[in-house]
Backbone of each chain as nested JSON, in Angstrom:
{
  "chains": [
    {"id": "A", "residues": [
      {"number": 1, "name": "MET", "atoms": {"N": [0.068, -32.88, -121.563], "CA": [0.256, -31.557, -120.969], "C": [-0.176, -30.448, -121.951]}},
      {"number": 2, "name": "PHE", "atoms": {"N": [0.05, -30.647, -123.244], "CA": [-0.322, -29.602, -124.21], "C": [-1.389, -30.106, -125.174]}},
      {"number": 3, "name": "GLY", "atoms": {"N": [-2.406, -30.742, -124.69], "CA": [-3.425, -31.329, -125.567], "C": [-4.289, -30.3, -126.248]}},
      {"number": 4, "name": "PHE", "atoms": {"N": [-5.541, -30.619, -126.41], "CA": [-6.522, -29.709, -127.01], "C": [-6.233, -29.397, -128.468]}},
      {"number": 5, "name": "GLY", "atoms": {"N": [-5.618, -30.297, -129.184], "CA": [-5.48, -30.124, -130.629], "C": [-4.553, -28.992, -131.03]}},
      {"number": 6, "name": "GLN", "atoms": {"N": [-3.647, -28.601, -130.155], "CA": [-2.672, -27.577, -130.557], "C": [-1.67, -28.181, -131.513]}},
      {"number": 7, "name": "PRO", "atoms": {"N": [-1.073, -27.336, -132.356], "CA": [-0.049, -27.85, -133.271], "C": [1.114, -28.434, -132.488]}},
      {"number": 8, "name": "LYS", "atoms": {"N": [1.807, -29.396, -133.1], "CA": [2.917, -30.058, -132.428], "C": [3.981, -29.033, -132.04]}},
      {"number": 9, "name": "LEU", "atoms": {"N": [4.588, -29.214, -130.875], "CA": [5.586, -28.262, -130.397], "C": [6.874, -28.397, -131.171]}},
      {"number": 10, "name": "SER", "atoms": {"N": [7.547, -27.266, -131.364], "CA": [8.861, -27.301, -131.997], "C": [9.853, -27.909, -131.024]}},
      {"number": 11, "name": "SER", "atoms": {"N": [11.008, -28.275, -131.567], "CA": [12.077, -28.844, -130.779], "C": [12.444, -27.91, -129.62]}},
      {"number": 12, "name": "GLU", "atoms": {"N": [12.617, -26.649, -129.941], "CA": [13.019, -25.665, -128.94], "C": [11.98, -25.559, -127.824]}},
      {"number": 13, "name": "GLU", "atoms": {"N": [10.706, -25.591, -128.215], "CA": [9.647, -25.478, -127.215], "C": [9.625, -26.685, -126.294]}},
      {"number": 14, "name": "LYS", "atoms": {"N": [9.861, -27.866, -126.861], "CA": [9.878, -29.076, -126.031], "C": [11.016, -29.019, -125.026]}},
      {"number": 15, "name": "ILE", "atoms": {"N": [12.205, -28.632, -125.518], "CA": [13.367, -28.553, -124.629], "C": [13.117, -27.529, -123.535]}},
      {"number": 16, "name": "ALA", "atoms": {"N": [12.582, -26.378, -123.937], "CA": [12.332, -25.311, -122.963], "C": [11.321, -25.751, -121.908]}},
      {"number": 17, "name": "ALA", "atoms": {"N": [10.324, -26.534, -122.327], "CA": [9.308, -26.992, -121.381], "C": [9.917, -27.906, -120.326]}},
      {"number": 18, "name": "VAL", "atoms": {"N": [10.754, -28.839, -120.775], "CA": [11.396, -29.758, -119.828], "C": [12.346, -28.975, -118.912]}},
      {"number": 19, "name": "GLU", "atoms": {"N": [13.118, -28.07, -119.531], "CA": [14.069, -27.283, -118.747], "C": [13.34, -26.491, -117.664]}},
      {"number": 20, "name": "ASN", "atoms": {"N": [12.201, -25.936, -118.022], "CA": [11.444, -25.153, -117.057], "C": [10.924, -26.024, -115.921]}},
      {"number": 21, "name": "GLU", "atoms": {"N": [10.46, -27.214, -116.281], "CA": [9.954, -28.112, -115.249], "C": [11.064, -28.478, -114.269]}},
      {"number": 22, "name": "ILE", "atoms": {"N": [12.249, -28.754, -114.823], "CA": [13.392, -29.071, -113.968], "C": [13.711, -27.89, -113.061]}},
      {"number": 23, "name": "LYS", "atoms": {"N": [13.652, -26.691, -113.625], "CA": [13.95, -25.486, -112.835], "C": [12.969, -25.366, -111.674]}},
      {"number": 24, "name": "VAL", "atoms": {"N": [11.679, -25.555, -111.963], "CA": [10.657, -25.454, -110.92], "C": [10.891, -26.48, -109.82]}},
      {"number": 25, "name": "MET", "atoms": {"N": [11.205, -27.714, -110.221], "CA": [11.416, -28.767, -109.228], "C": [12.668, -28.514, -108.411]}},
      {"number": 26, "name": "THR", "atoms": {"N": [13.722, -28.033, -109.06], "CA": [14.956, -27.754, -108.343], "C": [14.734, -26.673, -107.293]}},
      {"number": 27, "name": "GLU", "atoms": {"N": [13.941, -25.65, -107.673], "CA": [13.668, -24.586, -106.713], "C": [12.9, -25.123, -105.519]}},
      {"number": 28, "name": "MET", "atoms": {"N": [11.931, -25.989, -105.774], "CA": [11.158, -26.568, -104.671], "C": [12.061, -27.388, -103.765]}},
      {"number": 29, "name": "GLN", "atoms": {"N": [12.953, -28.166, -104.379], "CA": [13.869, -28.983, -103.594], "C": [14.772, -28.112, -102.728]}},
      {"number": 30, "name": "THR", "atoms": {"N": [15.257, -27.011, -103.287], "CA": [16.137, -26.109, -102.543], "C": [15.402, -25.482, -101.364]}},
      {"number": 31, "name": "ARG", "atoms": {"N": [14.17, -25.032, -101.613], "CA": [13.381, -24.43, -100.526], "C": [13.139, -25.444, -99.435]}},
      {"number": 32, "name": "MET", "atoms": {"N": [12.78, -26.663, -99.839], "CA": [12.493, -27.711, -98.865], "C": [13.724, -28.005, -98.014]}},
      {"number": 33, "name": "ALA", "atoms": {"N": [14.896, -28.094, -98.669], "CA": [16.127, -28.395, -97.939], "C": [16.436, -27.283, -96.935]}},
      {"number": 34, "name": "LYS", "atoms": {"N": [16.252, -26.042, -97.358], "CA": [16.579, -24.917, -96.476], "C": [15.662, -24.89, -95.257]}},
      {"number": 35, "name": "ILE", "atoms": {"N": [14.352, -25.024, -95.519], "CA": [13.397, -24.935, -94.42], "C": [13.547, -26.106, -93.456]}},
      {"number": 36, "name": "CYS", "atoms": {"N": [13.686, -27.315, -93.997], "CA": [13.811, -28.475, -93.112], "C": [15.136, -28.451, -92.347]}},
      {"number": 37, "name": "SER", "atoms": {"N": [16.197, -27.928, -92.969], "CA": [17.448, -27.762, -92.221], "C": [17.249, -26.844, -91.033]}},
      {"number": 38, "name": "GLN", "atoms": {"N": [16.575, -25.72, -91.283], "CA": [16.341, -24.776, -90.19], "C": [15.526, -25.416, -89.074]}},
      {"number": 39, "name": "LYS", "atoms": {"N": [14.572, -26.242, -89.45], "CA": [13.699, -26.84, -88.433], "C": [14.325, -28.039, -87.733]}},
      {"number": 40, "name": "CYS", "atoms": {"N": [15.243, -28.719, -88.401], "CA": [15.702, -30.011, -87.891], "C": [17.163, -30.068, -87.446]}},
      {"number": 41, "name": "ILE", "atoms": {"N": [17.994, -29.2, -87.991], "CA": [19.431, -29.339, -87.758], "C": [19.865, -28.454, -86.597]}},
      {"number": 42, "name": "ASP", "atoms": {"N": [20.616, -29.043, -85.692], "CA": [21.169, -28.325, -84.554], "C": [22.258, -27.377, -85.051]}},
      {"number": 43, "name": "SER", "atoms": {"N": [22.023, -26.093, -84.941], "CA": [22.95, -25.137, -85.555], "C": [24.132, -24.787, -84.664]}},
      {"number": 44, "name": "THR", "atoms": {"N": [24.365, -25.57, -83.617], "CA": [25.618, -25.377, -82.89], "C": [26.724, -26.251, -83.508]}},
      {"number": 45, "name": "TYR", "atoms": {"N": [26.311, -27.163, -84.392], "CA": [27.267, -27.993, -85.14], "C": [28.328, -28.624, -84.257]}},
      {"number": 46, "name": "ARG", "atoms": {"N": [27.859, -29.263, -83.195], "CA": [28.817, -29.972, -82.338], "C": [29.335, -31.231, -83.026]}},
      {"number": 47, "name": "GLU", "atoms": {"N": [28.557, -31.723, -83.991], "CA": [28.996, -32.895, -84.742], "C": [28.841, -32.645, -86.234]}},
      {"number": 48, "name": "GLY", "atoms": {"N": [29.677, -33.308, -87.035], "CA": [29.591, -33.156, -88.483], "C": [28.646, -34.152, -89.119]}},
      {"number": 49, "name": "GLU", "atoms": {"N": [28.26, -35.17, -88.346], "CA": [27.378, -36.189, -88.904], "C": [25.95, -35.909, -88.471]}},
      {"number": 50, "name": "LEU", "atoms": {"N": [25.008, -36.278, -89.332], "CA": [23.599, -36.201, -88.97], "C": [23.301, -37.212, -87.87]}},
      {"number": 51, "name": "SER", "atoms": {"N": [22.643, -36.743, -86.812], "CA": [22.204, -37.708, -85.809], "C": [20.975, -38.43, -86.338]}},
      {"number": 52, "name": "LYS", "atoms": {"N": [20.621, -39.555, -85.684], "CA": [19.435, -40.303, -86.124], "C": [18.191, -39.426, -86.006]}},
      {"number": 53, "name": "GLY", "atoms": {"N": [18.151, -38.639, -84.915], "CA": [17.012, -37.756, -84.715], "C": [16.888, -36.734, -85.818]}},
      {"number": 54, "name": "GLU", "atoms": {"N": [18.012, -36.133, -86.175], "CA": [18.007, -35.133, -87.249], "C": [17.597, -35.765, -88.569]}},
      {"number": 55, "name": "ALA", "atoms": {"N": [18.117, -36.947, -88.839], "CA": [17.807, -37.638, -90.097], "C": [16.314, -37.948, -90.192]}},
      {"number": 56, "name": "SER", "atoms": {"N": [15.744, -38.474, -89.11], "CA": [14.302, -38.764, -89.117], "C": [13.498, -37.491, -89.285]}},
      {"number": 57, "name": "CYS", "atoms": {"N": [13.944, -36.454, -88.576], "CA": [13.241, -35.172, -88.668], "C": [13.235, -34.68, -90.122]}},
      {"number": 58, "name": "LEU", "atoms": {"N": [14.377, -34.759, -90.79], "CA": [14.453, -34.315, -92.191], "C": [13.494, -35.108, -93.076]}},
      {"number": 59, "name": "ASP", "atoms": {"N": [13.458, -36.433, -92.855], "CA": [12.581, -37.286, -93.667], "C": [11.121, -36.895, -93.477]}},
      {"number": 60, "name": "ARG", "atoms": {"N": [10.738, -36.723, -92.216], "CA": [9.333, -36.395, -91.937], "C": [8.99, -34.993, -92.403]}},
      {"number": 61, "name": "CYS", "atoms": {"N": [9.966, -34.087, -92.228], "CA": [9.753, -32.7, -92.658], "C": [9.515, -32.659, -94.165]}},
      {"number": 62, "name": "SER", "atoms": {"N": [10.304, -33.4, -94.946], "CA": [10.136, -33.348, -96.397], "C": [8.796, -33.956, -96.819]}},
      {"number": 63, "name": "ALA", "atoms": {"N": [8.385, -35.044, -96.146], "CA": [7.088, -35.636, -96.467], "C": [5.967, -34.635, -96.181]}},
      {"number": 64, "name": "LYS", "atoms": {"N": [6.057, -33.964, -95.045], "CA": [5.034, -32.985, -94.676], "C": [5.061, -31.787, -95.609]}},
      {"number": 65, "name": "PHE", "atoms": {"N": [6.252, -31.406, -96.026], "CA": [6.387, -30.269, -96.937], "C": [5.633, -30.543, -98.232]}},
      {"number": 66, "name": "PHE", "atoms": {"N": [5.797, -31.743, -98.759], "CA": [5.104, -32.127, -99.985], "C": [3.603, -32.106, -99.792]}},
      {"number": 67, "name": "GLU", "atoms": {"N": [3.164, -32.66, -98.672], "CA": [1.733, -32.73, -98.419], "C": [1.159, -31.327, -98.253]}},
      {"number": 68, "name": "ALA", "atoms": {"N": [1.919, -30.47, -97.579], "CA": [1.476, -29.085, -97.404], "C": [1.356, -28.396, -98.756]}},
      {"number": 69, "name": "HIS", "atoms": {"N": [2.315, -28.658, -99.625], "CA": [2.297, -28.089, -100.983], "C": [0.998, -28.456, -101.693]}},
      {"number": 70, "name": "THR", "atoms": {"N": [0.636, -29.735, -101.621], "CA": [-0.578, -30.205, -102.287], "C": [-1.824, -29.61, -101.638]}},
      {"number": 71, "name": "THR", "atoms": {"N": [-1.858, -29.613, -100.303], "CA": [-3.001, -29.072, -99.569], "C": [-3.23, -27.615, -99.925]}},
      {"number": 72, "name": "ILE", "atoms": {"N": [-2.143, -26.851, -99.912], "CA": [-2.247, -25.424, -100.2], "C": [-2.67, -25.196, -101.644]}},
      {"number": 73, "name": "SER", "atoms": {"N": [-2.114, -25.98, -102.545], "CA": [-2.47, -25.863, -103.954], "C": [-3.96, -26.132, -104.166]}},
      {"number": 74, "name": "ASP", "atoms": {"N": [-4.457, -27.212, -103.55], "CA": [-5.88, -27.551, -103.676], "C": [-6.75, -26.457, -103.081]}},
      {"number": 75, "name": "GLN", "atoms": {"N": [-6.38, -25.975, -101.923], "CA": [-7.172, -24.953, -101.248], "C": [-7.24, -23.687, -102.091]}},
      {"number": 76, "name": "LEU", "atoms": {"N": [-6.1, -23.313, -102.656], "CA": [-6.023, -22.115, -103.49], "C": [-6.952, -22.232, -104.688]}},
      {"number": 77, "name": "GLN", "atoms": {"N": [-6.953, -23.399, -105.311], "CA": [-7.832, -23.621, -106.459], "C": [-9.288, -23.509, -106.051]}},
      {"number": 78, "name": "LYS", "atoms": {"N": [-9.606, -24.088, -104.889], "CA": [-10.985, -24.024, -104.384], "C": [-11.425, -22.575, -104.185]}},
      {"number": 79, "name": "GLU", "atoms": {"N": [-10.543, -21.795, -103.543], "CA": [-10.868, -20.401, -103.254], "C": [-11.052, -19.607, -104.535]}},
      {"number": 80, "name": "GLN", "atoms": {"N": [-10.159, -19.838, -105.488], "CA": [-10.226, -19.083, -106.729], "C": [-11.464, -19.454, -107.52]}},
      {"number": 81, "name": "ALA", "atoms": {"N": [-11.816, -20.752, -107.489], "CA": [-13.013, -21.198, -108.2], "C": [-14.268, -20.581, -107.564]}},
      {"number": 82, "name": "ALA", "atoms": {"N": [-14.281, -20.535, -106.228], "CA": [-15.421, -19.959, -105.525], "C": [-15.595, -18.491, -105.871]}},
      {"number": 83, "name": "LYS", "atoms": {"N": [-14.478, -17.802, -106.079], "CA": [-14.557, -16.372, -106.392], "C": [-14.76, -16.119, -107.874]}},
      {"number": 84, "name": "GLY", "atoms": {"N": [-15.093, -17.153, -108.65], "CA": [-15.283, -16.983, -110.077], "C": [-14.01, -17.25, -110.852]}},
      {"number": 85, "name": "GLY", "atoms": {"N": [-12.96, -17.554, -110.101], "CA": [-11.752, -18.138, -110.689], "C": [-10.853, -17.198, -111.451]}},
      {"number": 86, "name": "MET", "atoms": {"N": [-9.607, -17.098, -110.998], "CA": [-8.582, -16.387, -111.768], "C": [-8.24, -17.215, -112.993]}},
      {"number": 87, "name": "MET", "atoms": {"N": [-8.252, -18.567, -112.769], "CA": [-7.784, -19.433, -113.843], "C": [-8.929, -19.835, -114.766]}},
      {"number": 88, "name": "GLY", "atoms": {"N": [-10.164, -19.457, -114.365], "CA": [-11.305, -19.799, -115.193], "C": [-11.561, -21.282, -115.264]}},
      {"number": 89, "name": "ARG", "atoms": {"N": [-11.057, -22.046, -114.274], "CA": [-11.263, -23.5, -114.343], "C": [-12.611, -23.866, -113.725]}}
    ]},
    {"id": "B", "residues": [
      {"number": 1, "name": "MET", "atoms": {"N": [3.305, -35.85, -122.748], "CA": [4.349, -34.996, -123.334], "C": [5.211, -35.832, -124.262]}},
      {"number": 2, "name": "ASP", "atoms": {"N": [5.503, -35.296, -125.452], "CA": [6.409, -36.002, -126.36], "C": [7.76, -36.142, -125.702]}},
      {"number": 3, "name": "SER", "atoms": {"N": [8.374, -37.29, -125.901], "CA": [9.713, -37.411, -125.323], "C": [10.736, -36.78, -126.269]}},
      {"number": 4, "name": "LEU", "atoms": {"N": [11.89, -36.459, -125.708], "CA": [12.904, -35.742, -126.469], "C": [13.777, -36.721, -127.239]}},
      {"number": 5, "name": "THR", "atoms": {"N": [14.211, -36.295, -128.418], "CA": [15.164, -37.097, -129.188], "C": [16.521, -37.029, -128.497]}},
      {"number": 6, "name": "ASN", "atoms": {"N": [17.438, -37.861, -128.977], "CA": [18.769, -37.88, -128.377], "C": [19.46, -36.525, -128.453]}},
      {"number": 7, "name": "SER", "atoms": {"N": [19.367, -35.888, -129.615], "CA": [20.057, -34.602, -129.752], "C": [19.38, -33.534, -128.889]}},
      {"number": 8, "name": "GLU", "atoms": {"N": [18.054, -33.627, -128.762], "CA": [17.35, -32.689, -127.889], "C": [17.764, -32.908, -126.44]}},
      {"number": 9, "name": "GLN", "atoms": {"N": [17.914, -34.166, -126.063], "CA": [18.336, -34.471, -124.698], "C": [19.723, -33.921, -124.427]}},
      {"number": 10, "name": "GLN", "atoms": {"N": [20.587, -33.974, -125.456], "CA": [21.94, -33.468, -125.281], "C": [21.919, -31.962, -125.05]}},
      {"number": 11, "name": "ILE", "atoms": {"N": [21.081, -31.267, -125.864], "CA": [20.947, -29.818, -125.683], "C": [20.462, -29.506, -124.278]}},
      {"number": 12, "name": "LEU", "atoms": {"N": [19.47, -30.279, -123.828], "CA": [18.928, -30.082, -122.484], "C": [20.013, -30.296, -121.438]}},
      {"number": 13, "name": "ALA", "atoms": {"N": [20.785, -31.364, -121.595], "CA": [21.837, -31.674, -120.628], "C": [22.854, -30.537, -120.555]}},
      {"number": 14, "name": "ASP", "atoms": {"N": [23.22, -29.999, -121.718], "CA": [24.163, -28.876, -121.737], "C": [23.599, -27.682, -120.988]}},
      {"number": 15, "name": "ARG", "atoms": {"N": [22.325, -27.374, -121.247], "CA": [21.724, -26.207, -120.594], "C": [21.656, -26.385, -119.097]}},
      {"number": 16, "name": "ILE", "atoms": {"N": [21.324, -27.623, -118.665], "CA": [21.244, -27.89, -117.23], "C": [22.602, -27.705, -116.589]}},
      {"number": 17, "name": "GLN", "atoms": {"N": [23.64, -28.183, -117.272], "CA": [24.981, -28.057, -116.72], "C": [25.387, -26.589, -116.604]}},
      {"number": 18, "name": "LYS", "atoms": {"N": [25.09, -25.802, -117.643], "CA": [25.416, -24.369, -117.596], "C": [24.699, -23.696, -116.442]}},
      {"number": 19, "name": "ARG", "atoms": {"N": [23.422, -24.052, -116.273], "CA": [22.617, -23.462, -115.209], "C": [23.208, -23.803, -113.844]}},
      {"number": 20, "name": "GLN", "atoms": {"N": [23.629, -25.053, -113.684], "CA": [24.189, -25.483, -112.402], "C": [25.478, -24.746, -112.091]}},
      {"number": 21, "name": "MET", "atoms": {"N": [26.294, -24.51, -113.137], "CA": [27.53, -23.773, -112.919], "C": [27.221, -22.352, -112.455]}},
      {"number": 22, "name": "LYS", "atoms": {"N": [26.226, -21.73, -113.093], "CA": [25.84, -20.383, -112.696], "C": [25.321, -20.363, -111.271]}},
      {"number": 23, "name": "GLN", "atoms": {"N": [24.56, -21.391, -110.915], "CA": [23.939, -21.408, -109.594], "C": [24.937, -21.679, -108.487]}},
      {"number": 24, "name": "PHE", "atoms": {"N": [26.069, -22.309, -108.842], "CA": [26.997, -22.75, -107.814], "C": [27.465, -21.582, -106.942]}},
      {"number": 25, "name": "MET", "atoms": {"N": [27.801, -20.447, -107.561], "CA": [28.318, -19.315, -106.776], "C": [27.289, -18.837, -105.773]}},
      {"number": 26, "name": "GLY", "atoms": {"N": [26.034, -18.818, -106.188], "CA": [24.962, -18.414, -105.277], "C": [24.83, -19.382, -104.117]}},
      {"number": 27, "name": "ILE", "atoms": {"N": [24.849, -20.667, -104.432], "CA": [24.714, -21.701, -103.401], "C": [25.891, -21.625, -102.43]}},
      {"number": 28, "name": "PHE", "atoms": {"N": [27.084, -21.471, -103.001], "CA": [28.281, -21.354, -102.176], "C": [28.168, -20.164, -101.232]}},
      {"number": 29, "name": "GLY", "atoms": {"N": [27.704, -19.038, -101.759], "CA": [27.532, -17.84, -100.934], "C": [26.571, -18.075, -99.781]}},
      {"number": 30, "name": "ASN", "atoms": {"N": [25.452, -18.714, -100.075], "CA": [24.481, -19.008, -99.014], "C": [25.093, -19.88, -97.925]}},
      {"number": 31, "name": "LEU", "atoms": {"N": [25.897, -20.845, -98.351], "CA": [26.537, -21.743, -97.395], "C": [27.484, -20.975, -96.479]}},
      {"number": 32, "name": "VAL", "atoms": {"N": [28.287, -20.106, -97.073], "CA": [29.214, -19.301, -96.273], "C": [28.441, -18.451, -95.268]}},
      {"number": 33, "name": "ASP", "atoms": {"N": [27.406, -17.763, -95.767], "CA": [26.611, -16.9, -94.883], "C": [26.013, -17.708, -93.738]}},
      {"number": 34, "name": "SER", "atoms": {"N": [25.432, -18.836, -94.078], "CA": [24.736, -19.646, -93.087], "C": [25.7, -20.175, -92.028]}},
      {"number": 35, "name": "CYS", "atoms": {"N": [26.811, -20.775, -92.46], "CA": [27.753, -21.351, -91.502], "C": [28.455, -20.262, -90.694]}},
      {"number": 36, "name": "PHE", "atoms": {"N": [28.773, -19.15, -91.325], "CA": [29.393, -18.05, -90.588], "C": [28.455, -17.555, -89.486]}},
      {"number": 37, "name": "THR", "atoms": {"N": [27.199, -17.365, -89.841], "CA": [26.212, -16.873, -88.871], "C": [26.07, -17.823, -87.693]}},
      {"number": 38, "name": "SER", "atoms": {"N": [26.065, -19.129, -87.96], "CA": [25.902, -20.102, -86.878], "C": [27.151, -20.24, -86.034]}},
      {"number": 39, "name": "CYS", "atoms": {"N": [28.32, -20.094, -86.636], "CA": [29.566, -20.509, -85.979], "C": [30.43, -19.381, -85.417]}},
      {"number": 40, "name": "VAL", "atoms": {"N": [30.312, -18.194, -85.965], "CA": [31.287, -17.158, -85.614], "C": [30.61, -16.003, -84.889]}},
      {"number": 41, "name": "ASP", "atoms": {"N": [31.0, -15.827, -83.622], "CA": [30.339, -14.811, -82.805], "C": [31.306, -13.966, -82.001]}},
      {"number": 42, "name": "ASP", "atoms": {"N": [32.587, -14.373, -82.008], "CA": [33.535, -13.754, -81.103], "C": [34.491, -12.878, -81.887]}},
      {"number": 43, "name": "PHE", "atoms": {"N": [34.379, -11.579, -81.707], "CA": [35.212, -10.659, -82.483], "C": [36.262, -9.967, -81.63]}},
      {"number": 44, "name": "GLN", "atoms": {"N": [36.724, -10.677, -80.607], "CA": [37.866, -10.222, -79.818], "C": [39.144, -10.413, -80.611]}},
      {"number": 45, "name": "SER", "atoms": {"N": [39.071, -11.304, -81.592], "CA": [40.243, -11.607, -82.408], "C": [39.858, -11.498, -83.87]}},
      {"number": 46, "name": "LYS", "atoms": {"N": [40.864, -11.252, -84.728], "CA": [40.558, -11.205, -86.156], "C": [40.809, -12.534, -86.845]}},
      {"number": 47, "name": "ALA", "atoms": {"N": [41.312, -13.507, -86.091], "CA": [41.525, -14.839, -86.669], "C": [40.471, -15.794, -86.123]}},
      {"number": 48, "name": "LEU", "atoms": {"N": [40.027, -16.704, -86.958], "CA": [39.093, -17.727, -86.495], "C": [39.753, -18.57, -85.414]}},
      {"number": 49, "name": "SER", "atoms": {"N": [39.01, -18.862, -84.358], "CA": [39.535, -19.745, -83.323], "C": [39.435, -21.187, -83.807]}},
      {"number": 50, "name": "GLY", "atoms": {"N": [40.096, -22.087, -83.095], "CA": [40.016, -23.508, -83.422], "C": [38.588, -24.007, -83.333]}},
      {"number": 51, "name": "ARG", "atoms": {"N": [37.874, -23.527, -82.335], "CA": [36.483, -23.924, -82.148], "C": [35.636, -23.501, -83.345]}},
      {"number": 52, "name": "GLU", "atoms": {"N": [35.871, -22.253, -83.775], "CA": [35.082, -21.739, -84.901], "C": [35.391, -22.497, -86.182]}},
      {"number": 53, "name": "THR", "atoms": {"N": [36.679, -22.775, -86.397], "CA": [37.064, -23.522, -87.602], "C": [36.433, -24.91, -87.597]}},
      {"number": 54, "name": "GLY", "atoms": {"N": [36.488, -25.557, -86.437], "CA": [35.858, -26.878, -86.333], "C": [34.38, -26.798, -86.641]}},
      {"number": 55, "name": "CYS", "atoms": {"N": [33.737, -25.785, -86.106], "CA": [32.299, -25.607, -86.338], "C": [32.016, -25.434, -87.825]}},
      {"number": 56, "name": "LEU", "atoms": {"N": [32.805, -24.593, -88.494], "CA": [32.604, -24.358, -89.929], "C": [32.753, -25.666, -90.716]}},
      {"number": 57, "name": "THR", "atoms": {"N": [33.782, -26.434, -90.348], "CA": [34.012, -27.724, -91.023], "C": [32.806, -28.636, -90.871]}},
      {"number": 58, "name": "ARG", "atoms": {"N": [32.314, -28.751, -89.634], "CA": [31.186, -29.644, -89.376], "C": [29.917, -29.118, -90.037]}},
      {"number": 59, "name": "CYS", "atoms": {"N": [29.822, -27.802, -90.103], "CA": [28.665, -27.181, -90.759], "C": [28.598, -27.603, -92.226]}},
      {"number": 60, "name": "VAL", "atoms": {"N": [29.747, -27.551, -92.903], "CA": [29.788, -27.938, -94.315], "C": [29.476, -29.426, -94.477]}},
      {"number": 61, "name": "GLN", "atoms": {"N": [30.067, -30.234, -93.595], "CA": [29.805, -31.683, -93.66], "C": [28.315, -31.961, -93.557]}},
      {"number": 62, "name": "LYS", "atoms": {"N": [27.691, -31.317, -92.58], "CA": [26.269, -31.56, -92.35], "C": [25.433, -31.073, -93.52]}},
      {"number": 63, "name": "TRP", "atoms": {"N": [25.844, -29.936, -94.076], "CA": [25.107, -29.383, -95.206], "C": [25.129, -30.353, -96.382]}},
      {"number": 64, "name": "MET", "atoms": {"N": [26.293, -30.936, -96.65], "CA": [26.432, -31.896, -97.75], "C": [25.544, -33.101, -97.524]}},
      {"number": 65, "name": "THR", "atoms": {"N": [25.624, -33.667, -96.314], "CA": [24.838, -34.858, -96.009], "C": [23.348, -34.55, -96.09]}},
      {"number": 66, "name": "THR", "atoms": {"N": [22.975, -33.404, -95.545], "CA": [21.57, -33.008, -95.563], "C": [21.069, -32.858, -96.992]}},
      {"number": 67, "name": "ASN", "atoms": {"N": [21.865, -32.168, -97.818], "CA": [21.469, -31.955, -99.21], "C": [21.271, -33.254, -99.962]}},
      {"number": 68, "name": "GLU", "atoms": {"N": [22.18, -34.192, -99.705], "CA": [22.099, -35.499, -100.352], "C": [20.794, -36.187, -99.962]}},
      {"number": 69, "name": "ARG", "atoms": {"N": [20.528, -36.167, -98.654], "CA": [19.35, -36.851, -98.143], "C": [18.082, -36.189, -98.677]}},
      {"number": 70, "name": "MET", "atoms": {"N": [18.051, -34.864, -98.682], "CA": [16.898, -34.131, -99.183], "C": [16.677, -34.435, -100.656]}},
      {"number": 71, "name": "GLY", "atoms": {"N": [17.755, -34.599, -101.41], "CA": [17.633, -34.957, -102.817], "C": [16.954, -36.301, -102.992]}},
      {"number": 72, "name": "GLU", "atoms": {"N": [17.368, -37.268, -102.169], "CA": [16.769, -38.602, -102.234], "C": [15.296, -38.554, -101.865]}},
      {"number": 73, "name": "ARG", "atoms": {"N": [14.984, -37.89, -100.769], "CA": [13.59, -37.809, -100.31], "C": [12.74, -37.115, -101.36]}},
      {"number": 74, "name": "PHE", "atoms": {"N": [13.257, -36.029, -101.916], "CA": [12.506, -35.263, -102.917], "C": [12.162, -36.134, -104.109]}},
      {"number": 75, "name": "ALA", "atoms": {"N": [13.148, -36.888, -104.593], "CA": [12.906, -37.747, -105.754], "C": [11.805, -38.759, -105.454]}},
      {"number": 76, "name": "GLU", "atoms": {"N": [11.875, -39.36, -104.255], "CA": [10.848, -40.345, -103.869], "C": [9.471, -39.707, -103.776]}},
      {"number": 77, "name": "LEU", "atoms": {"N": [9.422, -38.573, -103.083], "CA": [8.134, -37.911, -102.861], "C": [7.551, -37.407, -104.174]}},
      {"number": 78, "name": "ASN", "atoms": {"N": [8.418, -36.891, -105.032], "CA": [7.956, -36.38, -106.318], "C": [7.392, -37.507, -107.18]}},
      {"number": 79, "name": "ALA", "atoms": {"N": [8.099, -38.645, -107.188], "CA": [7.629, -39.793, -107.969], "C": [6.274, -40.255, -107.462]}},
      {"number": 80, "name": "ALA", "atoms": {"N": [6.119, -40.313, -106.137], "CA": [4.845, -40.74, -105.55], "C": [3.735, -39.764, -105.915]}},
      {"number": 81, "name": "GLU", "atoms": {"N": [4.053, -38.473, -105.904], "CA": [3.063, -37.449, -106.206], "C": [2.619, -37.525, -107.675]}},
      {"number": 82, "name": "MET", "atoms": {"N": [3.59, -37.753, -108.579], "CA": [3.254, -37.862, -110.004], "C": [2.335, -39.055, -110.233]}},
      {"number": 83, "name": "GLU", "atoms": {"N": [2.645, -40.162, -109.529], "CA": [1.835, -41.365, -109.665], "C": [0.417, -41.105, -109.164]}},
      {"number": 84, "name": "ARG", "atoms": {"N": [0.341, -40.4, -108.055], "CA": [-0.961, -40.067, -107.467], "C": [-1.773, -39.232, -108.442]}},
      {"number": 85, "name": "GLN", "atoms": {"N": [-1.11, -38.264, -109.067], "CA": [-1.794, -37.389, -110.017], "C": [-2.266, -38.165, -111.239]}},
      {"number": 86, "name": "GLN", "atoms": {"N": [-1.417, -39.089, -111.7], "CA": [-1.797, -39.873, -112.878], "C": [-2.989, -40.76, -112.589]}},
      {"number": 87, "name": "ARG", "atoms": {"N": [-2.99, -41.33, -111.381], "CA": [-4.111, -42.187, -111.002], "C": [-5.388, -41.361, -110.903]}},
      {"number": 88, "name": "ALA", "atoms": {"N": [-5.26, -40.165, -110.325], "CA": [-6.423, -39.295, -110.194], "C": [-6.934, -38.87, -111.562]}},
      {"number": 89, "name": "ALA", "atoms": {"N": [-6.026, -38.591, -112.479], "CA": [-6.417, -38.14, -113.824], "C": [-7.057, -39.276, -114.608]}},
      {"number": 90, "name": "GLY", "atoms": {"N": [-6.586, -40.483, -114.362], "CA": [-7.06, -41.623, -115.137], "C": [-8.456, -42.053, -114.775]}},
      {"number": 91, "name": "ARG", "atoms": {"N": [-9.0, -41.441, -113.679], "CA": [-10.33, -41.858, -113.237], "C": [-11.404, -41.528, -114.246]}}
    ]}
  ]
}
């Protein structure tokens, strides 16, 4: 992740890098849970248990969410590269 | 990425725990807002009806189960994605 002959990271930098990655992933998980709940869960709450339909919907929603994330990320990179690139990649 | 030493891992674990404690109040607030919005609509009375209380209870139950399931799915999907990226990079 930090190649290119940079000096070795300090202890604090390594910890901060992992902590940040966890933070990013946790945020993605939270967003995914919120959106898929809205799309899949019956908000009249007639039952406290997930129905089979709701459970399947959540599973498929999360798989699609991940794929959408990747698709959008790739597309964004393509667009930026075509425009001469914000990231210079 | 270099892996963390034991003491570094401990520091990380402490920070994660502190962060989770801070986040809990926010998460709790969202849950209250969400379940209240879905369940409570009748303001003829200032006390929650039995129906509303039942709804709130089931709302929390479902939220817990959903969160658990989403956590499992996320871990699986994330692991698959990392593997995919590593395979793509290794080409």
